[in-house]
PDB file of N, CA, C and O in Angstrom:
ATOM      1  N   MET A   1     105.160 128.707 113.633  1.00  0.00           N
ATOM      2  CA  MET A   1     104.295 128.214 113.218  1.00  0.00           C
ATOM      3  C   MET A   1     103.772 127.287 111.888  1.00  0.00           C
ATOM      4  O   MET A   1     102.812 126.517 111.863  1.00  0.00           O
ATOM      5  N   GLU A   2     104.559 127.559 110.979  1.00  0.00           N
ATOM      6  CA  GLU A   2     104.449 126.855 109.824  1.00  0.00           C
ATOM      7  C   GLU A   2     105.069 125.624 109.871  1.00  0.00           C
ATOM      8  O   GLU A   2     104.998 124.876 108.896  1.00  0.00           O
ATOM      9  N   ILE A   3     105.847 125.215 111.169  1.00  0.00           N
ATOM     10  CA  ILE A   3     106.385 123.625 111.148  1.00  0.00           C
ATOM     11  C   ILE A   3     105.135 123.171 112.327  1.00  0.00           C
ATOM     12  O   ILE A   3     105.036 121.984 112.635  1.00  0.00           O
ATOM     13  N   VAL A   4     104.633 123.735 112.661  1.00  0.00           N
ATOM     14  CA  VAL A   4     103.358 123.468 113.529  1.00  0.00           C
ATOM     15  C   VAL A   4     102.338 122.818 112.563  1.00  0.00           C
ATOM     16  O   VAL A   4     101.936 121.659 112.667  1.00  0.00           O
ATOM     17  N   LEU A   5     101.988 123.657 111.664  1.00  0.00           N
ATOM     18  CA  LEU A   5     100.536 123.224 110.716  1.00  0.00           C
ATOM     19  C   LEU A   5     101.300 121.998 109.867  1.00  0.00           C
ATOM     20  O   LEU A   5     100.692 120.929 109.799  1.00  0.00           O
ATOM     21  N   LEU A   6     103.014 122.142 109.019  1.00  0.00           N
ATOM     22  CA  LEU A   6     103.203 120.898 108.419  1.00  0.00           C
ATOM     23  C   LEU A   6     103.145 119.717 109.253  1.00  0.00           C
ATOM     24  O   LEU A   6     102.830 118.678 108.672  1.00  0.00           O
ATOM     25  N   ILE A   7     103.374 119.660 110.454  1.00  0.00           N
ATOM     26  CA  ILE A   7     103.104 118.454 111.411  1.00  0.00           C
ATOM     27  C   ILE A   7     102.112 117.980 111.105  1.00  0.00           C
ATOM     28  O   ILE A   7     101.927 117.005 110.375  1.00  0.00           O
ATOM     29  N   ALA A   8     100.979 118.973 111.919  1.00  0.00           N
ATOM     30  CA  ALA A   8      99.561 118.341 111.415  1.00  0.00           C
ATOM     31  C   ALA A   8      99.169 118.231 110.200  1.00  0.00           C
ATOM     32  O   ALA A   8      97.994 117.868 110.152  1.00  0.00           O
ATOM     33  N   ALA A   9      99.782 118.431 108.901  1.00  0.00           N
ATOM     34  CA  ALA A   9      99.016 118.129 108.141  1.00  0.00           C
ATOM     35  C   ALA A   9      99.660 116.825 107.607  1.00  0.00           C
ATOM     36  O   ALA A   9      99.114 115.957 106.927  1.00  0.00           O
ATOM     37  N   MET A  10     100.944 116.872 108.059  1.00  0.00           N
ATOM     38  CA  MET A  10     101.410 115.320 107.467  1.00  0.00           C
ATOM     39  C   MET A  10     101.156 114.090 108.543  1.00  0.00           C
ATOM     40  O   MET A  10     101.305 112.930 108.160  1.00  0.00           O
ATOM     41  N   VAL A  11     100.817 114.349 109.729  1.00  0.00           N
ATOM     42  CA  VAL A  11     100.259 113.286 110.149  1.00  0.00           C
ATOM     43  C   VAL A  11      98.513 113.284 109.587  1.00  0.00           C
ATOM     44  O   VAL A  11      98.479 112.085 109.311  1.00  0.00           O
ATOM     45  N   VAL A  12      97.791 113.539 109.412  1.00  0.00           N
ATOM     46  CA  VAL A  12      96.497 113.760 108.827  1.00  0.00           C
ATOM     47  C   VAL A  12      96.886 112.960 107.362  1.00  0.00           C
ATOM     48  O   VAL A  12      96.163 112.025 107.021  1.00  0.00           O
ATOM     49  N   VAL A  13      97.859 113.292 106.647  1.00  0.00           N
ATOM     50  CA  VAL A  13      98.270 112.816 105.170  1.00  0.00           C
ATOM     51  C   VAL A  13      98.373 111.010 105.715  1.00  0.00           C
ATOM     52  O   VAL A  13      97.787 110.052 105.211  1.00  0.00           O
ATOM     53  N   GLY A  14      99.036 111.020 106.533  1.00  0.00           N
ATOM     54  CA  GLY A  14      99.780 109.712 106.915  1.00  0.00           C
ATOM     55  C   GLY A  14      98.390 108.852 107.229  1.00  0.00           C
ATOM     56  O   GLY A  14      98.106 107.764 106.728  1.00  0.00           O
ATOM     57  N   LEU A  15      97.702 109.509 108.054  1.00  0.00           N
ATOM     58  CA  LEU A  15      96.600 108.677 108.770  1.00  0.00           C
ATOM     59  C   LEU A  15      95.504 108.252 107.652  1.00  0.00           C
ATOM     60  O   LEU A  15      94.732 107.301 107.780  1.00  0.00           O
ATOM     61  N   VAL A  16      95.571 109.114 106.541  1.00  0.00           N
ATOM     62  CA  VAL A  16      94.677 108.882 105.621  1.00  0.00           C
ATOM     63  C   VAL A  16      95.088 108.037 104.759  1.00  0.00           C
ATOM     64  O   VAL A  16      94.339 107.132 104.393  1.00  0.00           O
ATOM     65  N   MET A  17      96.420 108.175 104.245  1.00  0.00           N
ATOM     66  CA  MET A  17      97.007 107.145 103.283  1.00  0.00           C
ATOM     67  C   MET A  17      97.197 105.714 104.091  1.00  0.00           C
ATOM     68  O   MET A  17      97.339 104.712 103.391  1.00  0.00           O
ATOM     69  N   THR A  18      97.204 105.610 105.107  1.00  0.00           N
ATOM     70  CA  THR A  18      97.282 104.529 105.241  1.00  0.00           C
ATOM     71  C   THR A  18      96.129 104.010 105.493  1.00  0.00           C
ATOM     72  O   THR A  18      96.387 102.879 105.907  1.00  0.00           O
ATOM     73  N   TYR A  19      94.936 104.169 105.492  1.00  0.00           N
ATOM     74  CA  TYR A  19      93.549 104.441 105.507  1.00  0.00           C
ATOM     75  C   TYR A  19      93.135 103.595 104.327  1.00  0.00           C
ATOM     76  O   TYR A  19      92.531 102.523 104.359  1.00  0.00           O
ATOM     77  N   VAL A  20      93.808 104.639 102.708  1.00  0.00           N
ATOM     78  CA  VAL A  20      93.871 103.781 101.548  1.00  0.00           C
ATOM     79  C   VAL A  20      94.360 102.971 101.034  1.00  0.00           C
ATOM     80  O   VAL A  20      93.916 102.358 100.063  1.00  0.00           O
ATOM     81  N   SER A  21      96.142 102.681 101.999  1.00  0.00           N
ATOM     82  CA  SER A  21      96.705 101.741 101.346  1.00  0.00           C
ATOM     83  C   SER A  21      95.848 100.544 101.832  1.00  0.00           C
ATOM     84  O   SER A  21      95.853  99.403 101.369  1.00  0.00           O
ATOM     85  N   LYS A  22      95.105 101.036 102.867  1.00  0.00           N
ATOM     86  CA  LYS A  22      94.214  99.804 103.370  1.00  0.00           C
ATOM     87  C   LYS A  22      93.325  98.752 102.403  1.00  0.00           C
ATOM     88  O   LYS A  22      93.173  97.549 102.190  1.00  0.00           O
ATOM     89  N   LEU A  23      92.861 100.037 101.984  1.00  0.00           N
ATOM     90  CA  LEU A  23      91.354  99.768 100.504  1.00  0.00           C
ATOM     91  C   LEU A  23      92.565  99.162  99.577  1.00  0.00           C
ATOM     92  O   LEU A  23      92.471  97.971  99.284  1.00  0.00           O
ATOM     93  N   ILE A  24      93.273  99.625  99.275  1.00  0.00           N
ATOM     94  CA  ILE A  24      94.227  99.213  97.633  1.00  0.00           C
ATOM     95  C   ILE A  24      94.144  97.719  97.640  1.00  0.00           C
ATOM     96  O   ILE A  24      93.675  97.034  96.732  1.00  0.00           O
ATOM     97  N   TRP A  25      94.801  97.164  99.095  1.00  0.00           N
ATOM     98  CA  TRP A  25      95.654  95.675  99.615  1.00  0.00           C
ATOM     99  C   TRP A  25      94.380  94.853  99.704  1.00  0.00           C
ATOM    100  O   TRP A  25      94.369  93.702  99.269  1.00  0.00           O
ATOM    101  N   LYS A  26      93.375  95.369 100.218  1.00  0.00           N
ATOM    102  CA  LYS A  26      91.857  94.911 100.442  1.00  0.00           C
ATOM    103  C   LYS A  26      92.465  94.277 101.998  1.00  0.00           C
ATOM    104  O   LYS A  26      92.575  93.055 102.109  1.00  0.00           O
ATOM    105  N   ASP A  27      92.807  95.101 103.054  1.00  0.00           N
ATOM    106  CA  ASP A  27      93.259  94.519 104.210  1.00  0.00           C
ATOM    107  C   ASP A  27      94.101  93.506 104.408  1.00  0.00           C
ATOM    108  O   ASP A  27      93.888  92.597 105.210  1.00  0.00           O
ATOM    109  N   GLU A  28      95.488  93.646 103.410  1.00  0.00           N
ATOM    110  CA  GLU A  28      96.496  92.452 103.553  1.00  0.00           C
ATOM    111  C   GLU A  28      97.761  93.103 103.325  1.00  0.00           C
ATOM    112  O   GLU A  28      98.598  92.698 102.519  1.00  0.00           O
ATOM    113  N   LEU A  29      97.919  94.447 104.286  1.00  0.00           N
ATOM    114  CA  LEU A  29      99.077  94.969 104.668  1.00  0.00           C
ATOM    115  C   LEU A  29     100.054  94.615 105.675  1.00  0.00           C
ATOM    116  O   LEU A  29      99.837  94.464 106.878  1.00  0.00           O
ATOM    117  N   PRO A  30     101.487  94.463 104.871  1.00  0.00           N
ATOM    118  CA  PRO A  30     102.492  93.623 105.410  1.00  0.00           C
ATOM    119  C   PRO A  30     102.565  93.260 107.084  1.00  0.00           C
ATOM    120  O   PRO A  30     102.935  92.200 107.588  1.00  0.00           O
ATOM    121  N   VAL A  31     102.063  94.562 107.805  1.00  0.00           N
ATOM    122  CA  VAL A  31     101.890  95.041 109.020  1.00  0.00           C
ATOM    123  C   VAL A  31     100.584  95.247 109.955  1.00  0.00           C
ATOM    124  O   VAL A  31      99.988  96.279 109.647  1.00  0.00           O
ATOM    125  N   ASP A  32     100.016  94.566 110.966  1.00  0.00           N
ATOM    126  CA  ASP A  32      99.160  94.805 111.587  1.00  0.00           C
ATOM    127  C   ASP A  32      98.575  96.232 111.793  1.00  0.00           C
ATOM    128  O   ASP A  32      99.316  97.199 111.620  1.00  0.00           O
ATOM    129  N   MET A  33      97.051  96.432 112.217  1.00  0.00           N
ATOM    130  CA  MET A  33      96.875  98.181 111.672  1.00  0.00           C
ATOM    131  C   MET A  33      97.536  99.264 112.461  1.00  0.00           C
ATOM    132  O   MET A  33      98.058 100.281 112.002  1.00  0.00           O
ATOM    133  N   PRO A  34      97.432  98.875 113.814  1.00  0.00           N
ATOM    134  CA  PRO A  34      98.697  99.972 114.687  1.00  0.00           C
ATOM    135  C   PRO A  34      99.460 100.368 114.126  1.00  0.00           C
ATOM    136  O   PRO A  34      99.537 101.421 113.494  1.00  0.00           O
ATOM    137  N   THR A  35     100.490  99.157 114.358  1.00  0.00           N
ATOM    138  CA  THR A  35     101.718  99.177 112.970  1.00  0.00           C
ATOM    139  C   THR A  35     101.650 100.397 111.946  1.00  0.00           C
ATOM    140  O   THR A  35     102.222 101.481 111.835  1.00  0.00           O
ATOM    141  N   ALA A  36     100.541  99.596 111.159  1.00  0.00           N
ATOM    142  CA  ALA A  36     100.751 100.341 109.755  1.00  0.00           C
ATOM    143  C   ALA A  36     100.537 101.895 109.796  1.00  0.00           C
ATOM    144  O   ALA A  36     101.081 102.665 109.004  1.00  0.00           O
ATOM    145  N   TYR A  37      99.387 102.407 111.158  1.00  0.00           N
ATOM    146  CA  TYR A  37      99.227 103.802 110.969  1.00  0.00           C
ATOM    147  C   TYR A  37     100.605 104.391 111.881  1.00  0.00           C
ATOM    148  O   TYR A  37     100.805 105.605 111.835  1.00  0.00           O
ATOM    149  N   ILE A  38     101.203 103.840 112.404  1.00  0.00           N
ATOM    150  CA  ILE A  38     102.329 104.196 113.066  1.00  0.00           C
ATOM    151  C   ILE A  38     103.642 104.827 111.905  1.00  0.00           C
ATOM    152  O   ILE A  38     104.266 105.875 111.745  1.00  0.00           O
ATOM    153  N   ILE A  39     103.550 103.112 111.114  1.00  0.00           N
ATOM    154  CA  ILE A  39     104.362 103.276 109.619  1.00  0.00           C
ATOM    155  C   ILE A  39     103.935 104.759 109.093  1.00  0.00           C
ATOM    156  O   ILE A  39     104.650 105.756 109.185  1.00  0.00           O
ATOM    157  N   GLY A  40     102.783 104.717 108.589  1.00  0.00           N
ATOM    158  CA  GLY A  40     102.058 105.853 107.724  1.00  0.00           C
ATOM    159  C   GLY A  40     102.396 107.291 107.580  1.00  0.00           C
ATOM    160  O   GLY A  40     102.636 108.070 106.658  1.00  0.00           O
ATOM    161  N   VAL A  41     102.295 107.325 109.201  1.00  0.00           N
ATOM    162  CA  VAL A  41     102.465 109.034 109.812  1.00  0.00           C
ATOM    163  C   VAL A  41     104.287 109.103 109.921  1.00  0.00           C
ATOM    164  O   VAL A  41     105.000 109.899 109.310  1.00  0.00           O
ATOM    165  N   VAL A  42     104.632 108.284 110.648  1.00  0.00           N
ATOM    166  CA  VAL A  42     106.623 108.238 110.598  1.00  0.00           C
ATOM    167  C   VAL A  42     106.601 108.785 108.966  1.00  0.00           C
ATOM    168  O   VAL A  42     107.155 109.851 108.697  1.00  0.00           O
ATOM    169  N   THR A  43     105.988 108.058 108.007  1.00  0.00           N
ATOM    170  CA  THR A  43     106.892 108.173 106.458  1.00  0.00           C
ATOM    171  C   THR A  43     106.523 109.589 105.991  1.00  0.00           C
ATOM    172  O   THR A  43     107.260 110.382 105.405  1.00  0.00           O
ATOM    173  N   ALA A  44     104.867 109.807 106.468  1.00  0.00           N
ATOM    174  CA  ALA A  44     104.431 110.931 105.841  1.00  0.00           C
ATOM    175  C   ALA A  44     105.246 112.361 106.674  1.00  0.00           C
ATOM    176  O   ALA A  44     105.496 113.358 105.997  1.00  0.00           O
ATOM    177  N   VAL A  45     105.494 112.334 107.698  1.00  0.00           N
ATOM    178  CA  VAL A  45     106.297 113.436 108.533  1.00  0.00           C
ATOM    179  C   VAL A  45     107.767 113.527 108.182  1.00  0.00           C
ATOM    180  O   VAL A  45     108.469 114.473 108.540  1.00  0.00           O
ATOM    181  N   ALA A  46     108.225 112.450 107.428  1.00  0.00           N
ATOM    182  CA  ALA A  46     109.100 112.017 107.266  1.00  0.00           C
ATOM    183  C   ALA A  46     109.884 113.082 106.106  1.00  0.00           C
ATOM    184  O   ALA A  46     110.755 113.948 106.023  1.00  0.00           O
ATOM    185  N   VAL A  47     108.909 112.342 105.325  1.00  0.00           N
ATOM    186  CA  VAL A  47     108.997 112.693 103.611  1.00  0.00           C
ATOM    187  C   VAL A  47     108.558 114.162 103.861  1.00  0.00           C
ATOM    188  O   VAL A  47     109.326 114.913 103.260  1.00  0.00           O
ATOM    189  N   GLY A  48     107.843 114.660 104.360  1.00  0.00           N
ATOM    190  CA  GLY A  48     107.034 116.159 104.585  1.00  0.00           C
ATOM    191  C   GLY A  48     108.001 117.079 104.994  1.00  0.00           C
ATOM    192  O   GLY A  48     107.932 118.255 104.635  1.00  0.00           O
ATOM    193  N   PHE A  49     108.982 116.617 105.779  1.00  0.00           N
ATOM    194  CA  PHE A  49     110.237 117.677 106.340  1.00  0.00           C
ATOM    195  C   PHE A  49     111.248 118.133 105.486  1.00  0.00           C
ATOM    196  O   PHE A  49     111.653 119.277 105.279  1.00  0.00           O
ATOM    197  N   LEU A  50     111.809 116.362 104.730  1.00  0.00           N
ATOM    198  CA  LEU A  50     112.752 116.790 103.550  1.00  0.00           C
ATOM    199  C   LEU A  50     112.349 117.693 102.451  1.00  0.00           C
ATOM    200  O   LEU A  50     113.170 118.451 101.935  1.00  0.00           O
ATOM    201  N   ASP A  51     110.852 117.627 101.994  1.00  0.00           N
ATOM    202  CA  ASP A  51     110.743 118.264 101.294  1.00  0.00           C
ATOM    203  C   ASP A  51     110.461 120.006 101.769  1.00  0.00           C
ATOM    204  O   ASP A  51     110.837 121.120 101.402  1.00  0.00           O
ATOM    205  N   TRP A  52     109.994 119.693 102.309  1.00  0.00           N
ATOM    206  CA  TRP A  52     110.451 121.368 103.013  1.00  0.00           C
ATOM    207  C   TRP A  52     111.459 122.021 103.642  1.00  0.00           C
ATOM    208  O   TRP A  52     111.170 123.016 104.307  1.00  0.00           O
ATOM    209  N   PHE A  53     112.497 121.687 103.570  1.00  0.00           N
ATOM    210  CA  PHE A  53     113.796 121.528 103.605  1.00  0.00           C
ATOM    211  C   PHE A  53     115.018 121.230 102.547  1.00  0.00           C
ATOM    212  O   PHE A  53     116.016 121.941 102.426  1.00  0.00           O
ATOM    213  N   VAL A  54     114.807 120.335 101.993  1.00  0.00           N
ATOM    214  CA  VAL A  54     115.785 120.049 100.976  1.00  0.00           C
ATOM    215  C   VAL A  54     115.612 121.005  99.638  1.00  0.00           C
ATOM    216  O   VAL A  54     116.577 121.607  99.168  1.00  0.00           O
ATOM    217  N   ILE A  55     114.266 121.084  99.064  1.00  0.00           N
ATOM    218  CA  ILE A  55     114.213 121.581  97.903  1.00  0.00           C
ATOM    219  C   ILE A  55     114.420 123.056  98.102  1.00  0.00           C
ATOM    220  O   ILE A  55     115.187 123.568  97.287  1.00  0.00           O
ATOM    221  N   PRO A  56     113.882 123.877  99.044  1.00  0.00           N
ATOM    222  CA  PRO A  56     114.747 125.116  99.129  1.00  0.00           C
ATOM    223  C   PRO A  56     116.449 125.447  99.045  1.00  0.00           C
ATOM    224  O   PRO A  56     117.055 126.436  98.631  1.00  0.00           O
ATOM    225  N   ALA A  57     116.823 124.410  99.515  1.00  0.00           N
ATOM    226  CA  ALA A  57     118.157 124.039  99.701  1.00  0.00           C
ATOM    227  C   ALA A  57     118.965 123.613  98.626  1.00  0.00           C
ATOM    228  O   ALA A  57     120.194 123.659  98.682  1.00  0.00           O
ATOM    229  N   MET A  58     118.179 123.098  97.408  1.00  0.00           N
ATOM    230  CA  MET A  58     118.437 123.140  96.290  1.00  0.00           C
ATOM    231  C   MET A  58     118.202 124.319  95.186  1.00  0.00           C
ATOM    232  O   MET A  58     118.551 124.304  94.005  1.00  0.00           O
ATOM    233  N   GLY A  59     117.513 125.343  95.896  1.00  0.00           N
ATOM    234  CA  GLY A  59     117.571 126.545  94.901  1.00  0.00           C
ATOM    235  C   GLY A  59     116.490 126.736  94.260  1.00  0.00           C
ATOM    236  O   GLY A  59     116.455 127.647  93.432  1.00  0.00           O
ATOM    237  N   PHE A  60     114.851 125.561  94.596  1.00  0.00           N
ATOM    238  CA  PHE A  60     114.283 125.650  93.733  1.00  0.00           C
ATOM    239  C   PHE A  60     113.054 126.745  94.656  1.00  0.00           C
ATOM    240  O   PHE A  60     113.108 126.890  95.877  1.00  0.00           O
ATOM    241  N   SER A  61     112.180 127.310  93.906  1.00  0.00           N
ATOM    242  CA  SER A  61     111.184 128.062  94.457  1.00  0.00           C
ATOM    243  C   SER A  61     110.530 127.724  95.328  1.00  0.00           C
ATOM    244  O   SER A  61     110.668 126.518  95.535  1.00  0.00           O
ATOM    245  N   ASP A  62     109.624 128.360  96.196  1.00  0.00           N
ATOM    246  CA  ASP A  62     108.515 127.939  97.090  1.00  0.00           C
ATOM    247  C   ASP A  62     107.622 127.264  96.963  1.00  0.00           C
ATOM    248  O   ASP A  62     107.262 126.367  97.726  1.00  0.00           O
ATOM    249  N   THR A  63     106.941 127.744  95.573  1.00  0.00           N
ATOM    250  CA  THR A  63     106.367 126.887  94.987  1.00  0.00           C
ATOM    251  C   THR A  63     106.599 125.274  94.827  1.00  0.00           C
ATOM    252  O   THR A  63     105.916 124.319  95.196  1.00  0.00           O
ATOM    253  N   LEU A  64     107.547 125.342  94.293  1.00  0.00           N
ATOM    254  CA  LEU A  64     107.677 123.877  94.551  1.00  0.00           C
ATOM    255  C   LEU A  64     107.877 123.230  95.602  1.00  0.00           C
ATOM    256  O   LEU A  64     107.877 122.003  95.495  1.00  0.00           O
ATOM    257  N   LYS A  65     108.102 123.819  96.897  1.00  0.00           N
ATOM    258  CA  LYS A  65     108.345 123.355  97.983  1.00  0.00           C
ATOM    259  C   LYS A  65     106.937 123.180  98.639  1.00  0.00           C
ATOM    260  O   LYS A  65     106.897 122.629  99.739  1.00  0.00           O
ATOM    261  N   TYR A  66     106.035 123.510  98.181  1.00  0.00           N
ATOM    262  CA  TYR A  66     104.712 123.666  99.089  1.00  0.00           C
ATOM    263  C   TYR A  66     104.481 122.336  98.142  1.00  0.00           C
ATOM    264  O   TYR A  66     104.338 121.218  98.635  1.00  0.00           O
ATOM    265  N   LEU A  67     104.460 122.590  96.721  1.00  0.00           N
ATOM    266  CA  LEU A  67     104.076 121.146  96.064  1.00  0.00           C
ATOM    267  C   LEU A  67     104.639 119.967  96.384  1.00  0.00           C
ATOM    268  O   LEU A  67     104.008 118.918  96.512  1.00  0.00           O
ATOM    269  N   GLY A  68     105.736 120.088  96.513  1.00  0.00           N
ATOM    270  CA  GLY A  68     106.050 118.648  96.917  1.00  0.00           C
ATOM    271  C   GLY A  68     106.150 118.406  98.520  1.00  0.00           C
ATOM    272  O   GLY A  68     106.568 117.344  98.980  1.00  0.00           O
ATOM    273  N   ALA A  69     105.809 119.283  99.168  1.00  0.00           N
ATOM    274  CA  ALA A  69     105.350 119.141 100.676  1.00  0.00           C
ATOM    275  C   ALA A  69     103.964 118.332 100.410  1.00  0.00           C
ATOM    276  O   ALA A  69     103.815 117.436 101.242  1.00  0.00           O
ATOM    277  N   ALA A  70     102.935 118.422  99.477  1.00  0.00           N
ATOM    278  CA  ALA A  70     101.609 117.857  99.483  1.00  0.00           C
ATOM    279  C   ALA A  70     101.457 117.028  98.822  1.00  0.00           C
ATOM    280  O   ALA A  70     100.441 116.344  98.944  1.00  0.00           O
ATOM    281  N   THR A  71     102.320 116.775  97.942  1.00  0.00           N
ATOM    282  CA  THR A  71     102.109 115.334  97.542  1.00  0.00           C
ATOM    283  C   THR A  71     102.790 114.181  97.821  1.00  0.00           C
ATOM    284  O   THR A  71     102.224 113.174  98.247  1.00  0.00           O
ATOM    285  N   GLU A  72     104.312 114.279  97.550  1.00  0.00           N
ATOM    286  CA  GLU A  72     105.322 113.275  97.849  1.00  0.00           C
ATOM    287  C   GLU A  72     104.923 112.381  99.142  1.00  0.00           C
ATOM    288  O   GLU A  72     105.034 111.158  99.059  1.00  0.00           O
ATOM    289  N   PRO A  73     104.444 113.006 100.374  1.00  0.00           N
ATOM    290  CA  PRO A  73     104.184 112.336 101.300  1.00  0.00           C
ATOM    291  C   PRO A  73     103.268 111.297 101.183  1.00  0.00           C
ATOM    292  O   PRO A  73     103.207 110.148 101.621  1.00  0.00           O
ATOM    293  N   ALA A  74     102.478 112.093 100.386  1.00  0.00           N
ATOM    294  CA  ALA A  74     100.998 111.164 100.249  1.00  0.00           C
ATOM    295  C   ALA A  74     101.311 109.649  98.852  1.00  0.00           C
ATOM    296  O   ALA A  74     100.666 108.604  98.769  1.00  0.00           O
ATOM    297  N   LEU A  75     102.568 110.131  97.908  1.00  0.00           N
ATOM    298  CA  LEU A  75     102.511 109.235  97.159  1.00  0.00           C
ATOM    299  C   LEU A  75     103.551 107.627  97.912  1.00  0.00           C
ATOM    300  O   LEU A  75     103.471 106.424  97.661  1.00  0.00           O
ATOM    301  N   SER A  76     104.541 108.523  98.979  1.00  0.00           N
ATOM    302  CA  SER A  76     105.552 107.503  99.591  1.00  0.00           C
ATOM    303  C   SER A  76     104.703 106.581 100.912  1.00  0.00           C
ATOM    304  O   SER A  76     105.357 105.721 101.502  1.00  0.00           O
ATOM    305  N   VAL A  77     103.397 106.802 101.266  1.00  0.00           N
ATOM    306  CA  VAL A  77     103.366 106.019 102.392  1.00  0.00           C
ATOM    307  C   VAL A  77     102.863 104.708 101.653  1.00  0.00           C
ATOM    308  O   VAL A  77     103.048 103.580 102.109  1.00  0.00           O
ATOM    309  N   PRO A  78     102.298 104.941 100.626  1.00  0.00           N
ATOM    310  CA  PRO A  78     102.086 103.336 100.065  1.00  0.00           C
ATOM    311  C   PRO A  78     103.259 102.282  99.689  1.00  0.00           C
ATOM    312  O   PRO A  78     103.487 101.103  99.962  1.00  0.00           O
ATOM    313  N   LEU A  79     103.997 103.470  98.795  1.00  0.00           N
ATOM    314  CA  LEU A  79     105.386 103.203  98.438  1.00  0.00           C
ATOM    315  C   LEU A  79     106.386 102.320  99.784  1.00  0.00           C
ATOM    316  O   LEU A  79     107.250 101.455  99.641  1.00  0.00           O
ATOM    317  N   VAL A  80     105.829 102.974 101.097  1.00  0.00           N
ATOM    318  CA  VAL A  80     106.984 102.359 101.643  1.00  0.00           C
ATOM    319  C   VAL A  80     105.866 100.800 102.002  1.00  0.00           C
ATOM    320  O   VAL A  80     106.420  99.711 101.852  1.00  0.00           O
ATOM    321  N   PHE A  81     104.604 100.808 102.381  1.00  0.00           N
ATOM    322  CA  PHE A  81     104.397  99.605 102.266  1.00  0.00           C
ATOM    323  C   PHE A  81     104.081  98.192 101.371  1.00  0.00           C
ATOM    324  O   PHE A  81     103.639  97.061 101.576  1.00  0.00           O
ATOM    325  N   TRP A  82     104.573  98.963 100.307  1.00  0.00           N
ATOM    326  CA  TRP A  82     104.946  97.895  99.321  1.00  0.00           C
ATOM    327  C   TRP A  82     105.888  97.405  99.602  1.00  0.00           C
ATOM    328  O   TRP A  82     105.809  96.205  99.864  1.00  0.00           O
ATOM    329  N   ILE A  83     107.407  98.159  99.701  1.00  0.00           N
ATOM    330  CA  ILE A  83     108.795  97.658 100.045  1.00  0.00           C
ATOM    331  C   ILE A  83     108.427  97.115 101.030  1.00  0.00           C
ATOM    332  O   ILE A  83     109.034  96.050 100.917  1.00  0.00           O
ATOM    333  N   ILE A  84     107.776  97.029 102.096  1.00  0.00           N
ATOM    334  CA  ILE A  84     107.771  96.473 103.463  1.00  0.00           C
ATOM    335  C   ILE A  84     107.154  94.825 103.159  1.00  0.00           C
ATOM    336  O   ILE A  84     107.508  93.810 103.759  1.00  0.00           O
ATOM    337  N   LYS A  85     106.066  94.928 101.969  1.00  0.00           N
ATOM    338  CA  LYS A  85     105.604  93.739 101.552  1.00  0.00           C
ATOM    339  C   LYS A  85     106.533  92.854 101.021  1.00  0.00           C
ATOM    340  O   LYS A  85     106.851  91.795 101.563  1.00  0.00           O
ATOM    341  N   LYS A  86     107.102  93.392  99.656  1.00  0.00           N
ATOM    342  CA  LYS A  86     108.224  92.746  98.780  1.00  0.00           C
ATOM    343  C   LYS A  86     109.440  91.980 100.138  1.00  0.00           C
ATOM    344  O   LYS A  86     109.757  90.791 100.187  1.00  0.00           O
ATOM    345  N   ALA A  87     109.894  93.038 101.057  1.00  0.00           N
ATOM    346  CA  ALA A  87     110.611  92.955 101.734  1.00  0.00           C
ATOM    347  C   ALA A  87     110.259  91.358 102.474  1.00  0.00           C
ATOM    348  O   ALA A  87     111.011  90.398 102.308  1.00  0.00           O
ATOM    349  N   LYS A  88     109.257  91.308 103.126  1.00  0.00           N
ATOM    350  CA  LYS A  88     108.853  90.302 103.804  1.00  0.00           C
ATOM    351  C   LYS A  88     108.900  88.930 103.066  1.00  0.00           C
ATOM    352  O   LYS A  88     109.447  87.952 103.575  1.00  0.00           O
ATOM    353  N   SER A  89     108.208  88.900 101.650  1.00  0.00           N
ATOM    354  CA  SER A  89     107.956  87.522 100.934  1.00  0.00           C
ATOM    355  C   SER A  89     109.192  87.321 100.022  1.00  0.00           C
ATOM    356  O   SER A  89     109.285  86.313  99.322  1.00  0.00           O
TER     357      SER A  89
END
């Protein structure tokens, strides 16, 4: 059940952070909007899963697992768009 909630939360985070990234770059994202939303959701889900499984495997507490899964996906979506923008230029 936790995995389903994690996926749902990361999909929402990916969609919201893609919209926020669009506002940050004033509609100058490096890809078109449907592709941007797909990239944002995939990035958020991938980073969320990494945090969810890797942080406990490294021996850190569950508190850090929840903190990482809550913050890192939101920060990684604009970072991925920035990397794509730099790669295209």
